[in-house]
matplotlib code that plots the C-alpha trace (Angstrom):
import matplotlib.pyplot as plt

x = [-0.1, -2.8, -3.7, -0.2, 0.3, -3.0, -1.4, 2.1, -0.1, -2.2, 1.1, 2.5, -0.7, -0.4, 3.2, 2.3, -0.5, 1.6, 4.5, 1.8, 0.1, 4.1, 4.5, 1.5, 2.8, -0.2, 0.6, -1.5, -3.2, -4.1, -6.1, -7.7, -8.6, -10.0, -12.1, -13.3, -14.4, -16.6, -14.0, -14.1, -11.9, -12.2, -11.0, -8.3, -9.6, -8.5, -7.8, -10.5, -8.4, -10.0, -10.7, -8.9, -5.4, -6.1, -6.6, -3.3, -1.4, -2.3, 1.3, 3.1, 4.0, 2.1, 5.1, 5.5, 1.7, 1.2, 4.2, 2.2, -1.2, 0.7, 2.6, -0.7, -3.0, -0.2, 0.2, -3.8, -4.0, -0.9, -3.1, -5.9, -3.9, -2.8, -6.3, -7.5, -4.4, -5.4, -9.1, -7.8, -8.0, -11.9, -11.7, -8.7, -10.4, -13.6, -11.3, -9.6, -12.7, -13.8, -10.7, -11.1, -14.7, -13.5, -10.5, -13.1, -15.5, -12.5, -11.5, -14.9, -15.7, -13.2, -14.1, -17.8, -16.5, -15.0, -18.1, -20.8, -21.8, -23.1, -26.5, -25.0, -27.1, -26.0, -22.0, -22.1, -24.5, -23.0, -19.2, -20.8, -22.5, -19.3, -17.5, -20.6, -19.6, -15.9, -16.1, -18.8, -16.1, -13.0, -14.4, -16.4, -12.8, -11.6, -14.6, -14.5, -10.6, -10.4, -14.1, -14.1, -15.5, -18.3, -19.1, -19.5, -21.6, -24.4, -26.4, -27.0, -23.0, -22.2, -24.4, -23.0, -19.5, -19.8, -21.3, -19.3, -17.7, -20.7, -23.0, -20.0, -19.7, -23.4, -23.4, -20.7, -22.4, -25.6, -23.3, -21.9, -25.1, -26.9, -23.4, -24.3, -27.8, -26.7, -24.5, -25.7, -25.2, -22.6, -20.9, -19.6, -16.0, -16.6, -18.7, -16.1, -13.4, -15.6, -15.9, -12.6, -11.8, -13.9, -12.1, -8.7, -10.0, -11.2, -8.2, -5.8, -7.8, -10.1, -7.7, -4.8, -6.9, -8.0, -4.0, -4.0, -6.4, -4.6, -1.3, -3.1, -4.2, -0.4, 0.3, -0.2, 3.3, 3.2, 0.3, 1.8, 5.2, 5.0, 2.5, 4.6, 7.8, 5.4, 4.4, 7.8, 9.3, 6.8, 7.2, 10.9, 11.4, 9.0, 11.4, 14.6, 13.2, 11.9, 15.2, 18.0, 15.6, 17.8, 17.7, 14.8, 13.8, 11.0, 9.3, 5.8, 6.6, 8.5, 8.4, 10.2, 13.9, 17.1, 17.9, 14.5, 14.7, 18.1, 17.4, 13.8, 15.5, 18.0, 15.6, 13.0, 15.6, 16.6, 13.0, 12.1, 15.1, 13.9, 10.0, 10.7, 12.7, 10.2, 7.4, 9.0, 8.8, 5.2, 2.8, 0.0, 1.8, 3.5, 1.0, -1.3, -4.7, -7.1, -10.4, -11.6, -14.6, -15.0, -15.7, -16.6, -14.2, -10.5, -7.1, -3.9, -1.9, 0.6, 4.2, 6.1, 8.4, 11.8, 11.4, 10.6, 13.3, 16.4, 19.5, 23.1, 24.7, 28.3, 29.6, 31.5, 35.1, 35.4, 32.7, 34.0, 36.8, 34.3, 31.3, 33.7, 31.7, 31.8, 28.2, 25.1, 21.6, 18.5, 15.4, 15.3, 12.3, 14.5, 16.4, 13.0, 12.1, 15.2, 13.7, 10.3, 11.6, 13.9, 10.9, 8.9, 11.7, 12.8, 9.9, 6.8, 7.1, 6.6, 3.1, 2.9, 4.2, 2.2, -0.6, 1.0, 0.7, -2.7, -3.9, -1.7, -3.2, -6.6, -5.2, -6.3, -4.3, -5.7, -7.8, -10.1, -10.0, -10.7, -7.9, -6.6, -2.9, -2.9, -6.0, -7.9, -7.6, -6.2, -3.6, -2.5, -3.0, -1.4, 1.9, 0.2, -1.4, 1.8, 3.4, 0.5, 1.1, 4.8, 4.2, 1.6, 4.0, 7.2, 5.2, 4.1, 7.6, 9.7, 7.7, 4.4, 4.3, 1.6, -0.9, -2.0, -4.8, -6.5, -5.7, -7.1, -10.2, -10.5, -9.7, -12.6, -15.4, -14.7, -17.0, -15.6, -14.2, -12.2, -10.9, -10.0, -8.1, -6.1, -5.5, -4.1, -2.2, -0.3, 0.7, 1.8, 4.0, 5.3, 6.1, 8.2, 9.9, 11.0, 8.7, 6.3, 6.5, 5.7, 2.1, 1.7, 3.0, 0.1]
y = [-52.4, -50.1, -48.8, -48.4, -46.0, -44.1, -43.8, -41.9, -39.7, -38.4, -37.9, -36.1, -33.8, -33.3, -32.3, -29.8, -28.0, -27.7, -26.1, -23.9, -22.8, -21.9, -20.0, -17.9, -17.2, -19.3, -21.6, -24.7, -22.2, -19.9, -22.9, -23.6, -20.2, -19.7, -23.1, -22.0, -18.4, -20.0, -20.3, -17.1, -14.1, -10.4, -9.9, -7.1, -3.9, -1.9, 2.2, 4.1, 6.4, 9.3, 9.2, 12.7, 11.3, 8.0, 9.8, 12.4, 9.3, 6.7, 6.9, 6.0, 2.9, 1.4, 2.4, 6.1, 6.4, 5.1, 7.5, 10.4, 9.4, 9.0, 12.3, 14.1, 12.9, 13.5, 16.9, 17.5, 15.7, 18.1, 21.1, 19.9, 19.3, 22.8, 24.3, 22.3, 23.4, 26.9, 26.4, 25.9, 22.8, 22.6, 21.6, 19.4, 17.6, 16.9, 15.8, 13.3, 12.0, 11.6, 9.8, 7.6, 6.4, 6.0, 3.7, 1.8, 1.3, 0.1, -2.7, -3.7, -4.2, -6.9, -8.8, -8.6, -9.9, -12.6, -14.1, -12.7, -16.0, -16.9, -15.9, -14.2, -11.4, -7.8, -8.1, -4.6, -3.2, -4.3, -2.9, 0.3, 0.6, -0.2, 2.4, 4.9, 3.6, 4.2, 7.1, 8.7, 7.5, 9.1, 12.3, 12.7, 12.5, 15.2, 17.3, 17.1, 18.0, 21.0, 22.3, 21.9, 25.4, 25.3, 21.8, 23.3, 26.0, 23.6, 21.4, 18.8, 18.7, 18.5, 15.3, 13.4, 14.5, 13.5, 10.0, 9.7, 6.8, 4.4, 5.5, 4.5, 1.3, 0.8, 1.4, -1.1, -3.5, -3.2, -3.9, -6.8, -8.6, -7.8, -9.9, -12.9, -12.8, -12.8, -16.0, -18.8, -22.6, -24.0, -20.5, -19.3, -19.7, -17.5, -14.8, -14.5, -14.0, -11.3, -9.9, -9.8, -8.2, -5.3, -4.7, -4.9, -2.3, 0.2, -0.5, 0.4, 2.9, 5.1, 5.1, 6.3, 8.7, 10.0, 10.5, 12.5, 14.9, 15.2, 16.0, 18.7, 20.3, 20.3, 22.7, 22.4, 22.1, 18.6, 17.5, 18.9, 18.1, 14.2, 14.0, 16.0, 13.7, 10.8, 12.3, 13.4, 9.7, 8.1, 10.3, 10.5, 6.7, 6.2, 8.4, 7.3, 3.6, 4.6, 5.8, 3.9, 0.9, -2.4, -4.3, -5.8, -4.5, -7.1, -9.6, -8.3, -5.7, -6.5, -2.7, -1.5, -1.4, -0.5, 2.4, 4.2, 2.9, 4.8, 7.7, 8.8, 8.3, 11.2, 13.4, 12.9, 13.9, 17.2, 18.0, 17.7, 20.3, 23.0, 22.5, 22.7, 26.1, 27.7, 26.8, 27.3, 31.0, 31.4, 31.4, 29.9, 26.6, 26.6, 27.4, 24.7, 24.9, 26.0, 27.0, 30.8, 30.9, 34.5, 34.0, 30.4, 29.7, 28.0, 30.4, 30.1, 32.6, 32.1, 33.2, 30.8, 27.8, 27.6, 25.0, 27.6, 30.2, 30.5, 29.2, 29.0, 25.4, 24.8, 22.7, 19.5, 20.2, 17.3, 19.0, 22.5, 22.2, 20.9, 23.4, 26.4, 27.2, 27.2, 27.8, 27.2, 29.0, 26.5, 26.1, 23.3, 21.7, 21.0, 18.1, 16.8, 16.8, 14.9, 11.9, 12.6, 12.2, 9.3, 7.5, 8.1, 6.7, 3.8, 2.8, 4.3, 2.1, -0.9, 0.1, 0.1, -3.3, -4.6, -3.1, -5.1, -8.4, -7.9, -7.3, -10.2, -12.4, -11.4, -11.3, -7.6, -5.2, -2.1, -1.1, 0.3, 2.4, 5.7, 7.7, 6.8, 5.6, 5.1, 2.8, 3.7, 6.0, 3.4, 2.7, 6.4, 6.4, 3.1, 4.7, 7.7, 6.1, 4.5, 7.9, 9.3, 6.9, 7.7, 11.2, 11.4, 8.7, 11.2, 14.4, 12.6, 11.2, 14.1, 17.5, 17.7, 18.9, 19.9, 22.4, 25.2, 26.9, 22.9, 22.7, 26.0, 25.2, 22.1, 23.8, 26.2, 23.4, 22.3, 22.9, 26.4, 24.0, 21.8, 25.0, 26.3, 23.0, 23.4, 27.0, 26.3, 23.4, 25.1, 28.1, 25.8, 24.2, 27.6, 28.8, 25.7, 26.2, 29.7, 31.4, 33.1, 34.3, 32.6, 31.6, 34.6, 37.2, 35.8]
z = [-45.8, -47.1, -43.4, -42.9, -46.2, -44.9, -41.6, -42.9, -45.5, -42.3, -40.1, -43.2, -43.9, -40.2, -40.1, -42.9, -41.2, -38.0, -40.2, -41.7, -38.6, -37.3, -40.4, -39.6, -36.1, -34.9, -32.0, -30.4, -28.0, -30.9, -32.6, -28.9, -28.4, -31.9, -31.7, -28.0, -29.4, -32.1, -34.7, -36.1, -35.4, -36.4, -40.1, -40.4, -40.8, -43.6, -43.8, -45.8, -47.5, -49.0, -52.7, -53.2, -51.7, -53.9, -57.1, -56.2, -55.4, -58.0, -59.4, -56.5, -55.0, -52.4, -49.8, -51.0, -51.0, -47.4, -46.3, -47.8, -46.5, -43.0, -43.3, -44.3, -41.7, -38.8, -40.0, -39.6, -36.4, -35.1, -36.4, -34.3, -31.3, -31.4, -31.9, -28.7, -26.6, -27.7, -26.7, -22.8, -20.5, -20.2, -24.1, -23.4, -20.5, -22.9, -25.7, -23.6, -22.4, -26.1, -26.9, -24.0, -24.8, -28.5, -27.4, -25.2, -28.1, -30.4, -27.8, -27.0, -30.3, -30.8, -28.0, -29.5, -33.0, -31.3, -29.4, -31.7, -32.7, -29.3, -27.7, -24.8, -23.5, -21.9, -22.7, -24.8, -22.4, -19.2, -20.7, -21.4, -17.8, -16.3, -18.2, -16.8, -13.5, -13.5, -15.1, -12.3, -10.1, -11.2, -12.8, -9.3, -7.3, -9.7, -9.4, -5.4, -5.9, -7.8, -7.4, -3.9, -2.8, -5.6, -4.5, -1.1, -2.2, -3.9, -1.7, -4.1, -5.1, -1.4, -0.7, -3.8, -3.1, 0.8, -0.2, -3.9, -3.1, -1.7, -4.4, -6.7, -5.2, -5.2, -9.0, -9.6, -7.6, -9.5, -12.7, -10.9, -10.1, -13.6, -14.9, -12.5, -13.5, -17.2, -16.8, -19.6, -19.2, -21.3, -21.7, -17.9, -18.9, -22.2, -20.4, -17.8, -20.5, -21.4, -17.9, -17.6, -20.9, -20.2, -16.7, -18.1, -21.0, -18.0, -16.3, -19.5, -20.8, -18.1, -15.4, -17.4, -19.3, -15.9, -15.0, -18.2, -16.8, -13.4, -15.2, -17.2, -13.7, -12.8, -15.6, -19.5, -19.7, -18.1, -20.7, -23.7, -23.4, -22.7, -25.4, -27.6, -27.1, -27.8, -31.3, -32.1, -31.3, -33.3, -36.3, -36.5, -35.6, -38.5, -40.8, -39.5, -40.2, -43.3, -44.9, -43.1, -41.3, -41.9, -38.8, -37.4, -33.8, -32.4, -33.8, -32.9, -35.1, -38.2, -39.4, -36.2, -36.7, -34.3, -36.6, -36.2, -32.6, -31.9, -34.2, -32.6, -29.4, -30.1, -32.1, -29.0, -26.4, -28.4, -29.4, -25.5, -24.5, -27.1, -26.6, -22.8, -23.1, -25.3, -23.1, -19.7, -20.4, -20.4, -17.6, -19.3, -19.8, -16.3, -13.8, -12.3, -13.6, -10.5, -10.4, -9.9, -7.0, -8.0, -11.8, -11.7, -14.4, -14.5, -14.1, -15.3, -13.3, -10.7, -9.8, -11.8, -9.7, -9.4, -11.9, -14.5, -13.7, -15.6, -13.8, -14.2, -14.7, -14.6, -17.7, -16.8, -17.8, -20.2, -22.2, -22.1, -24.2, -26.9, -26.5, -25.5, -22.8, -18.9, -18.1, -19.1, -18.7, -18.7, -16.8, -14.5, -15.9, -19.1, -16.9, -15.9, -19.9, -20.7, -18.4, -19.9, -23.5, -22.5, -21.0, -24.4, -26.4, -24.9, -22.5, -24.5, -27.8, -25.4, -25.5, -29.0, -29.1, -26.4, -28.5, -31.4, -29.9, -28.9, -32.7, -34.0, -31.3, -32.8, -36.5, -36.9, -38.8, -36.6, -33.8, -36.4, -39.6, -38.1, -39.5, -42.9, -43.2, -39.1, -38.2, -35.1, -32.1, -30.1, -32.5, -31.7, -28.3, -27.2, -26.1, -24.5, -22.0, -21.1, -20.9, -18.9, -16.1, -15.8, -15.8, -12.9, -11.0, -11.9, -10.5, -7.3, -6.8, -7.4, -8.2, -6.1, -2.8, -0.2, -1.8, 0.7, -1.3, -1.2, 2.6, 3.4, 1.5, 3.5, 6.7, 6.2, 5.6, 9.2, 12.5, 14.4, 17.4, 14.9, 12.9, 16.5, 17.5, 14.4, 14.7, 18.2, 17.4, 14.6, 16.4, 19.5, 16.7, 15.4, 18.6, 19.4, 16.0, 17.2, 14.3, 16.6, 20.3, 23.4, 23.7, 26.7, 24.4, 21.6]

ax = plt.figure().add_subplot(projection="3d")
ax.plot(x, y, z, "-o")
ax.set_aspect("equal")
plt.show()
């Protein structure tokens, strides 16, 4: 009888424990991963709010205090964003690289905290080594692409450019062999988890930051408008959710509401149209960023393409009676900005939801406490990376065409006999098209 009572009591305790785990959002797989990773996950991080703000906002409730802290720091970050835009494309490239390194550091640190109780060698060293290898590969490709004539003028750079991919692969193989040599008995599975952790982080952070730089070289407007739309959506969704939010949007982010999501969408589309209209009138924003061989510097000067020339559009009859206009003058780029702002509003937030799920999996509030009221750098750029990929795909699919200047640069590096062959082939093609006289006349 006593054994039966003991068994019943044990079953009740077990059920209570399971119900508590479910309330905390922890499943059986969470418990297994917790024990497998050493039984200790990272503790939630807290923001280090400056003492000046703490004293100034001490009389406010925590809700309004957080609102003011986020607002003040947001204005400071927007101001910094304007400053780096003013400093030009080279500074923007350096800032993107610094942000990339910081985001990588925040994610790798979480992985290190997960397994730090084990004596596993070289994890952080190899993670940073792989970061170096991937950056060498991507930035080497960029330098070869955009600094082609400069690379061809310098013998060491020309050799590095010619064998760039082989060197990159050799560097990666070195890290791969180092990882295999670092494997420790009884911890193989955990080490392969960390190996995968590093490579997924590289895929998310480094690859997409490289796409941001490619977008920048297409014209600063392709860099500024998408980033600004994500920032606008984040701010307006927070504002609408703060004042009008009632209906939860997704369980991964309990503070997100449908009111904020919908309000942020309309505000972002309107913002994208206005910002695009203002920026499309300035060549410094619309022209591709190119390298000037004479001055060895970047130049942003060109004849604006059709995307950035005002055109007249007929307004649908249904809307003519409402707005009172029959036609509307706007830049074609504004139509593209609708696609960009729509993605930033409807799909971009899923980058934030993905990051929220990641943080919940490891029971942390933020990736770091770098920015008071906002968390880490990765907390601010989780949507930006997804947006960068979309913009790059969008440009490649609907905007970018062959670049004559790059083709000529590559043509001039060929041997004379190869240049002559291409010349004769092109000449024959133009004669067939009727754009030149006959070959006899030429």
